[in-house]
Residue, then its C-alpha position, 0 to 999 in steps of 0.5 A: x796513089x799506086x803510081x808513088x808506091x810503084x816508084x818507092x818499091x823501085x827506089x827500094x829494090x834499087x837501094x837494096x841492089x846497091x847495098x848488096x853490091x857494096x857488101x859483095x865488093x868491099x875493098x875492091x877497085x874504085x870503078x867497082x865501088x862506083x858500080x855498086x853505088x850507082x843504084x842507090x843514086x837513081x834510088x835517091x833521084x827517084x825518092x827525091x821526085x816522090x818526096x817533092x810530091x808528098x812533102x810540098x803541098x799548095x798550102x804548105x809543107x806536109x811534114x807528118x812522121x813517115x814523110x819527115x822520116x823518108x825525108x831525113x833517110x834520103x839526105x843521109x843517103x845523099x851524104x853517104x854518096x857525096x862523102x863516098x866520093x872522098x872517103x870510102x864510107x859506102x859501107x855505111x850504105x849496107x845499113x842506110x840505103x834499105x832503110x831508106x827505101x823502107x821509109x819511102x814505101x812507108x811514107x808513099x803508103x800513109x794517107x796521114x798529112x800534117x800540114x805546115x801552113x805557111x807561106x813564110x820563106x824564113x820559116x821554110x828555110x829554118x825547117x829545111x835546116x833543121x832537117x839538115x842538122x838531124x840527118x848530119x848528126x844521125x849520120x854521125x851516130x852511124x859513124x859513131x856506132x861503126x867506130x865503136x864495132x871497129x875499136x872493139x874488134x881491135x881490142x879484142x883482136x879480132x880484126x877480121x870481116x867488115x874491120x878490113x874494109x874500113x878506113x884507119x881509126x884516125x880517118x874513121x874519127x876525122x870523118x866522124x867530127x866532119x859529120x858532128x861539125x856540120x851537123x852542130x853548125x846547122x843545128x845552131x842556126x836551126x835553134x837561132x833561126x827558131x828564136x827570131x822566126x817562130x812566134x814562140x818556140x817553147x809554145x805547148x806544142x813545141x817546148x819538149x821538141x825545143x828543150x831537148x834539141x836545145x840539151x842536144x846542142x849542148x852535149x854536141x857543143x861539149x863535144x866539139x870543145x873537148x874534141x878541140x881543147x882536149x883531143x877527145x876521141x875513142x869511146x869519149x866522143x862515141x858517148x857524147x855523140x850518141x847521147x846528143x843523137x839520143x836527144x835530138x831524135x827525141x826532140x823530133x821523132x818522139x815529139x811527133x810520135x806524141x803529137x800524131x798518134x798518141x795525144 
């Protein structure tokens, strides 16, 4: 227990260092950008080893509340690092990277285990795709929040501070819909695989999660249709994105919170 805790603290320090450097070096050259992101990259590698030790068990997968939270935050951090190679979105890491580190520490200290006993590779793939979908849509929600802040600052004629270092609104929206598009595809595959491979997707312990996930999928589907057919953008896109995110997080973390800590 001591070694994972020390490793998680190290990962957190690296994440926080990266967030601090990103904040200090906003708007600087590409070389300085990657210097700022390097500690976070090392942090994700350490967290990956911790997650492998924490989640993969001989009899199944341990996806208790904090382990799942650490996994999703790690995936979001990975997606930010990958996306930063193509677009200047590292400012998202200022908030996300410390959260990933904190999640890693909490998960390493938590002794509770919620083992999903399954030897079925199909069900394990279903679980992985579901978590990828959650992380992509969560990243979309972060992006939508940043976009809302950007639009508010411009409309109120206060384009200073962080706004100066963000890409143009058009690029921010394109990035938002890239995250949401991949998230919608992943969530669709997750729901379809759930119907095929789970014995009863509407069983008593799954019904709330299933219904809320389907509602989130419908909201996201309407948004994607509106974007393609009517060019939805701005506040409309932000509201629909955050609504879908809310239902999806209630489906995943809300149901886990109730089942693991209340019931």
